[in-house]
N, C-alpha and C positions, 0 to 999 in steps of 0.2 A: 776373449774380447767380445766376440759376437754374442756370447751368452750374457755378458754384462749389459751390452747394448739392448738385447731383447728384454731384459728385466727393466731397464730404464724406459724403453718404449711402452711396456705394459703399464708402468707407473703413470706415465703421462696420459695414457688412454683412460685409466681409471680416474685420475684427477679431473680430466675433462668431463667425464660422465658425471662425477660428483658435483662439479661446479655448475653443470647445466641442470642437474636433476631437480634442484629446488624450484626451477621455473616450470616444471611439469607437474600437473596434478596437485598443486599446493592448495587448492580450494578445500577448506576444512571448516566444519561447523565450529564457530567460536561461541562459547557460552560464558556469560558474565556470572562468576561465582561469588556470591555474597555470604557473609557469615558474621558471627560475633563470638567473642571469647570472654568468658567471665570466670571468676573464682567461685568457690563453694559458698561464700557469704554474699554473693550477688554483686561483687565489684568488677568493673571492667579490668581486664588484664592488659592495660595500655602498654604499648611498645614491645609486646611479644611478636615474634616472627612466625609466619605461617608458610609452610612449604609443602608442595606435592612431591613426595619422595621419588628420586630418580628422574626428576624433570627440572627445567630451569624456572618453573613458575613459583614465585614467591610474593608475599605481601607482608605488610606490617599492620598490627592492630593499633587503631587510633585511640585517643583519650576517651572516646565514648564506647570503646570495645568492639568497633566494627572493622572489617577488612573486606577487600574486593580484589578480584583478579580475573583476567580473560584467559580461559583455558579451552583446549579442544575436548571433544567428547572422549570418554574413556573411564576406566576404573583406576583409582589412585589410592595411595595411603597418604593421608594428610598428617603432617607433623606440626605441632605447636611447640616452639622453643622459647624459653625465657631465661635470661642471664646465661646463655650458652648451654642450657640443659633442656633436653626434651621432656616436656611436662605432660604431653598427651599425644597419642597417635590413634587414628581411626581410619577405617576403610570408607571411601565414598564412591558413588557412581555419578558421573556427569553425563547427561544425555537428554535429548528430546525437547529442549526449549531454549529460548534466547537468554533467559535469566534463571538461575537456580539459587534459591536461598536455603542454606543449610540450617538444620535445627541448631539452637544455641549450644555451643561447645562449653562444657563446664569442667574446669580443672579441679581435681579432687583435693584442693587445699584452700584455706582462706587467704585473703590478700596479704595480711600481715605475716602469715607463715611463709608464703612464697618469697617475701622480701627478707626473711630472717632465718628460716630453717635451711638445712642442707637439701637443696631442691632434688638432688639425685635420689633421695629416698622414695620418691613417688614414681621412679622409672622402673620398668620391667627389664630384667636382665641388663643392668646398666653397663656392664663391661663388654657387651656384645654390640655396641653402637658402631656399625660398619658403614653407615651411610656416608658417602664422600664423593666429591666431584673430581678428586685428584687422581685416583688410581687408574681409571680408564680415560682420564683427561676430558671427561664429559659426565653429565648426570646419569649415573647408571646404578641401579640397585644391586646389592650383593648377589641375589639369586639370578640376576641377568648378566653377571660378569663371568666370563669364561676363564677365570684363573683364580688361584688360591692366594689369599692375603690375610694378614693379621693386623689388628689395630690395638695399640696400647694407649689408653687415655690418661690424662693428668690425674683423674680420679683414682685410677688403679695405681699410678705412681705414688700418690699420697697414701693409699691404703697399705702398700708394702714398704712405706717409708724409704723410698729410693732417694739416695743422696748423690748419685752420679748416673751417667749414661748406661754403664754396665748393669747396675742393679735394676734400672728402669726397664731394660729390655730382656731381663733374665727369664721371662716367661713367654717368649716368642717360640712357638714350636719349631724345632729343627735348627735354631740359631745358636751360634757360639759367639759370645760377645767378650772382647778383651780390650786392652789398651793399645793394641797393635803390636806388630812384630818388634818394633823398637820403642815401645812404650810412649809413643808421641802422637797418638791419634785415637780414633775409634775403630777398632778392628772387629768386623762382623763377618762371620762365615755363614753362608747359606748353601745348602745342597752340594757340598763338597768344594765350594769355591770361596776364596777369601779375598777381602779388599786390602790385605796387609802387605801385598807385594809392592814393589816400587812402581809408582805411576798409576796404581789402580785406585778406584774409588767406586763405591756403590751408593753414594749419598746424594740426595737432592734436598733443597730447602724450598718449601712451598712449590714444588714441581720443577725447580730450576737447579741445574747441576752445581755441586759444591765439593770442595776437596774434603776428604774424611778427617784430616788433621785440623780443619778450620770450623768444625761444628762447634757451636756455642754450647752452653750447658743447659740442663733440663729445666732450669728456672723459667725459661721463656718458651717452653713447648706446651702446646695444647694437646697434641697427640703425636704418635709416631706410627706411620703406616708402612708395614713391611710387605713389599710386593714380591712374590716369589717367581723366580725364573728369569731368563735373559730378557731385558726390557729396552734394548736399544731403539726399537721401533717407535715407542712413544716418548722415551726420555733421552735418547741421544747416545752417540758413540762415547761420550765422555764417561758414561756410566758403564764401566767395562767389566765389572764382576758379574759373571754369568749366573750366579746363584740367586740374584735378586737385587731389588732397589729399596733403599730406606728413604722414605719421604718424611722429613722433619717439618711438621706443621706448627708454625709459631702462633702465639696468642694474638688475637685480634680484638678490637673493642666492640662492645655491644651497647644497647640503648639505656641500660640501667646503671645506677651508681652502686658499686659493690667493691669490697676490698678484703684482703686477707694478709696478715703478717704471721710468719711461721718461724719458730726458733727450734733447732735440733741440737742436742748435746749428747755426749756419751763417751764410749771407749776411745782410747788412743787420741785423746785431746780433740775430739770432734766438736766443733762449734760452727753452726751454719744458720745464717739469718736470711730469709727471703721476704719480699713484700710484693703483692700483686694488687694494683689499684686501677679500677676501671671507672670512667666518668664521662658523662656527656659534657661537651665543651660550650654548648649554647642552649638557649631556652627551648628551641624547637627540635633539639637533638639531631640536627643534621651534621654536626661536627662532634666526633667522638675520640676519646683518647684512652689508651691503656699503657700503664707504666709498671715495669718489673725491675727489681733490684735484687742482688744476691751478694753475700760475702761469706767466705768459708775459710776455716783453718782446721787442719787435721795433721797430726804428727805421724800417723801411720803406725803399724804394729811392729815394724822392725826398728832397729836402733837408729836408722836413718831413713828418711822418706817423707819429710815434711812437705805438705801441700798447702799453698794459700791461693785463693781465687777471689776475684771480684767481677761482677757483671752488671750491666745496665741495658735495658731494652725499652724501646718505646714504639707504639704503633698508633697511627692516626688515620682516621677515616672521615671523609667529607662527602656528603651527598650534594654533588654539584648541580643536580637537577633531578627531575622525576625518573630519568633513565640512566643517569651517570653517577658512578661512585668512584672516588679517587682515594687511594690508600698509599701511605708512606710507612715504612717501618725500618728500624735500625737496631742493632745490638752490638755491644762491645764486651768482650770477655778477655780478661787477663789472668793468667795463672803462672805460678812459679812452683816447679817440682823437679826433683832429680829424675833422670831417665836411665832405664836399664834395658838393654837389648836382650834378645833371647839367648839361651845357653847354646854355645857352639862346640863342635868337635866331640860330641857324646859317643862317637864311634870308637874313641880311645878308651872307653871305660869297660871294665870286665863285668860290671853289674848289669842286671836286666832292666831295672827301673829306678826312678828317683827315690823311692822309699828305701831301697837297698843302698843306694849311693850315700845317703846320709849327709848331704850338703846342709850346712846350717840354715835353719828355717827362720830364725828371728834376727839374723844379721844380714844387712844389705851389702850388695857389691859396690854401692856408690856412697855419696855423702851429701848432706844438705848444702855444703859449701860450694858444690859445683852444680847447683840447681839451675834449670833453664827457665828463663822468663819469656813467655810468649803472649802475644796479643792477637786476637781474632776480631775482625770487623766485618759486619754485614750491613749493607744499605740497599734498600729496594724501594721501588715505586710501581704502582699498578693503576691502570685506568680500565674500569669495566663499564661498558655502555650497551644498553639494550637497543639494538638497531631496529628491531620490530618484534612482533609477538613471537616470531620463530627464531630470530637470530640475535646472538650476543657476541660482542667483541671484547677481548681482553688483551691489553697491551702491558707487558711486564718487563721490568729491568732489575737485575741484581748485580751488585758489586760485592765481591768477597775477597778479603785479604787476610793472610796469616803470615806472621814474620817473627823472627827472633835473631839475636846477635850473640855470638860467642857461646852457643849452646853446646853442651857436652853430654854425650851419652856413653855409659859404660858398656863394654862388650866382654862378658865373661867367656873365656875359652879354656876348655879342659886340656890339661897337660897329661895327666895320668889319673889313677884312682884317688890320689890324695892331694893333687895340686891343681890350682886354677890360675891362669894368667888374667890379671885385671887390665884389660886393654881399654882404650877410649878413642872416641872420634869427636872432632870439633867441627862445628859448622860456624865459620866466622860471620857469615851473613847469609841468612836464608829468608827469602821473601817470595810469596806466590800471590798472584792476582787472577781471579776469575771475573770476567764481565760478560753478562748474558743479556741479550735482548730477545724477546719472544712475542709473537703476535698469533693469537688464536681466535678462530671464529667457530662458535658452537651453534648448531641449528637443528631444527626439526623440519622434515618435509614428508610428503606422501606421494606415492606413485600409484594411482588407482586406489586400492584399499590398503596398500602396504605402507606401514609407517617406518620412518627412518630417523635415526639420530646421527649427526655427522660432526666431525672435528676437522677443520682445515687450519694448518699452521705453518709458520716459518720461524726459524730462530737462527741466531748467530752467537757464537761463543768465541771470546778472545782470552787466551791463557798466556801468562808470562811467568817465568820462574827464574830467580837469580840465586845461584847456589855457589858461594865461595867457601871452600872448606880446606881443612888441613891435609897436607901431603906428607907422607902416605896416608891411606885411609885410616889404618889402625896403628896405634902406638902402644907399647907395653908400659904400663905404669909400674907394676911389680908382679911377682908370683907369690901366691899365698897357699898355705896348707889349710885344707878344710877342717882339720882337727885343731888348729891353732886357736886358743881362746880369744886372742886379740890380734886384729890385723892393723897394719899401719894406717893411720887416718889419711883419708884423701883430702887434699886441699887444692883450691883453684890455683894458688901460687905455684905449687909443685907441678901441677899439670901444665901450666903455662911455661915453666922452665924446661920441661922435658918434651914438649910438643914438637911436631914436625913444622916445616915452614908453612907460611900462609900461601894460599893459591891466588892471591890477587893478580889480576891481569884482565885485559880486555876480553870480554866474552867468555870467561871461564864458566863452563857449564850453564850458560844462559840458555834458556829454552823458551821458544815461543811457538804457539800454534793457534790456528783459528779454524773454526768449523762453521759451515753454512748448511742448513738443512731445510727441506720442505717435507711435510708429512700430512697424512690424512688418516682418519679412522671413521668407518661407517658401520653402524649397528642397524640391521634390518629386522623388524618384527614380522617375520614371515607369517606367524599367527600369534595369538596372545600367549602361546606357550613355547614358541620356537624363535630363537634369536641367533643371528649370524653376524659376526664381526669380521670385517676385512680392513686391514690397516697396512700402511707402508710408509717408509721414510727414505728419501733420497738424500744422501749425506756426502758432502765434499769436505775433505780434511786437507789442510795444508800445514806442514811442519817446516819452519824456517831452518836455515843452516845454523849449526851450533858446534861447539867444541865439546869433546867427551874425554874424560880422564880414564886411563887404564892403569890400575895399580900394578906395581912391580911384584914379581914373585921371587922369594928367596931361593938360594941353592938348596936342593934336597939330596941327601946321601942315603944309599941303601944300607942294609945291615953290615955289609962288608966294607963300607966306607967309600964306595964308588959313587960317582956323580949320577944320580938318577934323573935330576932335573936341573938345568942350568939356571943361573940367576938371570932374571930379566928386570930391567929398570922401568920405573913408572914413566908414562908418556902421555902426551895429549894427541888426539887425532881429530881432524875436522870431519864432521858428519854432514853430508849433503842434506839439504831440504828435500821434501818429496810431497807429492799430491796423490790422494787416493779418493776415488768416487765409489760409493757402495750403496746398494739398495737393500733395506732390511724389511722383510714382510712379517705380518702377524695375522693369524686366522683363529677365530674363536667360534665355538658352537655351543649353544645352551638349549636344553629341552627340559621343560617342567612337567613331569608326569602328574604332580599334584600342584596346581597353580599356586604361586606365591608361597609355597611351603617346601617343596622339594625340587631341586634342579640337578640334572646331569650335565656335566660340561666336559669339553675337550678343547685343547688349543695346540697350535704350533706357534712358537715364539722364537725370535732370532736376536742374537747379540753379536757384536763384532769388535775387534780391536785393530786399530791401524798399526801397521808394521813397517818400520823404516828399512831402507835398502841396506844391504850388507854383503859380505863375501859369500858366494855360493859356488856350486859346481856347475860347469856348463852342461854336463850330462849327469843328472842326479842319480842315475843308475850305475854310474861308473866312478868309483872313488879315486881313480887315477886321472880323471878328466881335468880340464883346465879350471883354475880358480878365477872367477870373474865377479865383478860387482853386479848384483842382481836386484831388481825391483820386485817386491813381493806383493802378493794379494793380501787383503785384510784377513786376519784370523777370524773364524766364525764359530759360533755356538748355536746349535739348533735344538730346541726342546719340544718334545711331545708330552702332553700331560692329559690325564684322564682323572675325573673325580666326581664327587657329589657334594652338594651343599643342602642343608636343611635349616629351616626356621619354623619349628613346630610349637604347638601349644601356645599360640598367640605370641610367638617370639621368645618364650621362656627357654627353649632349647635352640641353640645356634651351633652348628657343627659343619666342618669341612674335612673331607677325607680325599686325598689325592695321591696319584702315582705319577712319577715323572721320569723321563729318560732324556738326558742332555748329552749331546755328542759334539765335541769340538774338533774341528778340522783346520788345516792350513797352519798348524803350529810349526815354528822353526825347530829343526832338529840338528844338533851339532854333530857332524860326522868326522871332521878334523878340527883341530884347535882353531876356533874363531871362524870356521867355515860351516855353512848351513845348507840344508835342503828343506823345502817346505812340504813335508808329507807327514808331520807329526799328528797324532790323534789321541784324544783323551775322552773317557766316558764317565758319566756320573748318573747313577740310577737310585731311586729310593721312593719312600712314601712318607707322608705326613698326616697327622691327625690333630685337629684343632677343635676342642669342644668348650663351649661357654654356656653355662646353664644357670637358671634361677629356679631351683626345684620348688621352693616355697618363698613367700615374701620375706625378704631380709637375708636369705641364704644365697650366696653366690659361689660358683664353682668354675674353675678354669683348669683344663687338662690338655697337655700337649705332648706329642711324641714325634720324633723324626728318626728315620732309618736311612742311611746313605751308604752306597757301595760304589766306589770309584776306582779307576785304574788308568795307568798310562798304556794305551793300546799300542801305539807306535811312537818310540822315543829313543833316547840314547840307550845303549846296552845296559847301563847301570840302573835304569829306572823302568825299562819296559816290562809291563805286566804287573808292576807294583802299585801299591796304594799311595796316594798323596800323603805327605807328612802333615802332622798337626791336625789330623782329620779323623775324629772318632766316628764309629759306625752308628752308635745309639745315643740319643739325647732325649730326655724326658723331663717334664715339669708338671707340677700340680700346685694349685692354690685354692683354698676354700676359706670362706669367712661367713660369719653370721652376725647380724646387727639387729638388736631388739628395736622394733619400730612402734611399739605400743607399751602402755603401762608405766609403772614407776621407774623402771630402769631403761626407758626409751633412750636410745642413743648409745647404749653400751654394746660393744662388739668385740669379737675375737676372731683371729685368723691364723692359719698355719699352712705351710707348703714345703715343697722339696724341689731340688734341682739335681738331676742325675746326668753326668757326662761320662761316656764310655772311654776306655783307654785309647791312646793314640801314639803313633810313632814319632820320635823326634826327627828322624831322617828316614826316608823310604829305603835307603841302602842298608840301614842298621835295624836291629831288633830291640833297641833301647826304648822303653815305654814310659810315657806319662801315665800314671795309674788312673783308673776310673775312680770317680768319687760321687758320693751322695751327700748333699748339704741340706739340713732341715732348718727352717726359719719359722718364727711365730710372732704374732702381734696381739696387743690388746689396746682398745681405744674407747674413749667416751666422747661422743660427738653431739654437741649442743648448738642451738641457734647462734650463739655469740662466740663460742670457742670450741676447740677440739683438743683433747689431750691423748697422746698415744705413747705406747711402749713397743719397742721392737727388739727381738732377740734373734740375731743372725748366727748361723752355724752353731746351733744348740749343742751338737755333739762334739764340738771343738775338734773337728776333723782337720788333719793336715792334708792339704791338697794343693795342686799346682794348676795353672792355666795351661793351655795347649802349647805355650812357648816356654814351659818349665819355670815360670816365675811363681814363687810362693804366694798364696792367697790368704785372706784374713782368717784368723782363728775366731773363737767365740767373741761376739761383739754385742754390746748393749747400747741402744739408742733411746732417748726420750725426746718427745717433741710436743710443743704446745702452739696452737694457732688461735689468733683472735680475728673474728670475722665481723665485718660491718657493711 
């Protein structure tokens, strides 16, 4: 308790210093920076945006081609963006006078080309665009940021012809992307930790927490930022996966009128239509709108597995004044698909892996008749206000809802080498709601000659979940032979007739919690090559009282017919609410031996999970001691990471190499049935390599590799010293493409890549393996100012492979798409 109090006192001391610091030594030479931006044919590039990278300083080019902004002295990289693409970047030095007029900036394309051609063609290393204000929650350049992260842009998603979230993130180094343990969300594993467990999520939407099952589809994503390592300090306790955070950045409007309609068709009945339209809403372009729609139908490669989906998204921006921007956005996504959970009880098999087992690859365990319909809704609002030259305020709100009624997911359970029980679970009514309010202040200040960037913030999260489900958990529909050429069809009417009773009643598994946090982050430029980040979050978690269901256990007999385990009946128990207060620190250090080209970084990052009270031993060292109700400390993960980043050859080579060591403590460890002690430990170590290169104009290359070694250091006897299940050691990916940018075949391009995932265990107690696999994909496309035609060949080798939850994945697949641009 004294330790926690000391940490809290330290936090308030640091917060006081940071709040007072801007009032000391803030006198800074302000220089009026003037410039003009023109195209190659001498036309003003009106409505382009100008930004000094890694700073809050931005401006907009007017109709005469001019821009102006007040900035402090220093060396910067100036970015000019048009229609959401970076069209030019150049280094500038601001010093020595009250007004500095830059030489005319000329974009290397004609005005009509910029409005018609694919603007990304004039970018260097276009897939390495890592500039973002979200990852550090402040404007901070990649080489100044003391942690590893990857960014997947919508341009890359288009090049690889991604049609879902899994394929879009397939080239994130070290990431395993699935549809979740029960096929009902986005399951993403990073650094040996998964978000597929009950209650876990590592998802945020525009920086605000969101449940992983409530992520909308990629049709409304501008980019996905994958932030590696425990991130509770800057993103909150709700983000409980210690391997990293996935920030889904949605599309926002800009000042130009542009649009694109895309249609994709191909194998397994794929039909997918999307439209993306951006437009100013008034003459002076102070009101902007962007609208996205999507419709999809896919029959799947198995005999059952039809998926239908529809989505609509809108984003509005209003410039309420010279210093105030107001934004609204919303999206609705509805999908219908059958759900299949992971394969259970593989310890009963005499085989070593799935290939030997011979389970039918093209037959599904479920049917289209028991498909689940789900609707996800996200609504958000944001007000951004420039308080002064140094300070910006951002007030954000997000409402997130996901719900379905009568959803059924099939649960295959192995009986023996030839038989599987087709079990099922029904959720009569499942509904979750996230409401998040957040206030951030970003600023710059100096103390003497030392420059600082600071984030000060508070947020509040309210979460409610209603979960009315079938009792008991799992019911047997039938038992089938894996060698039987035809299984009995699954129908919703028969499921309804054989199901268990409904669990309707007051408060059945209703769950509510709220979190209030205050946080800060300060980056100090000790010199122009040395940066130190100090961050902290004070977090108060409150879980309300709820009812919890415990499934009954059937009677188990040993080989002699004696009772090995008595039958227990299902029961409900009331779980008391609880409060926990925790402080989460973060420290980062960056040194640039070659300024703005090479950086060495190190960090300490923290994550934590709030743990409810439960039965424990009065004396944890004595198994015979009294069983009492105990309040637990939060479970904690602490990461130490070392690495290097490079941006060489004027940005043509971008690479990150890192080594991490994550240690989890305060895990509950079951010592007697339903009785725990809090001394469990888990470790995860490894390295990652992320290389993005543009060797010659038109040629792009992405290479990623992740190695992970994890184990239960102290846990139950059956898992101690073992590796986590569903967790491969090696993951690698490669993508390379070339696009002709000159001559008679300008716009023609080809690409190819591969994904490798090493073998993994289905259960840490068993040696049954999910085999390693390598999948090769290729594409060919013809990209023109008004249209784009593409072909995609997935799994060219027609490899039979399974995800880490033993679900069969697609064989060879052919896709064709055409886009019309205006």
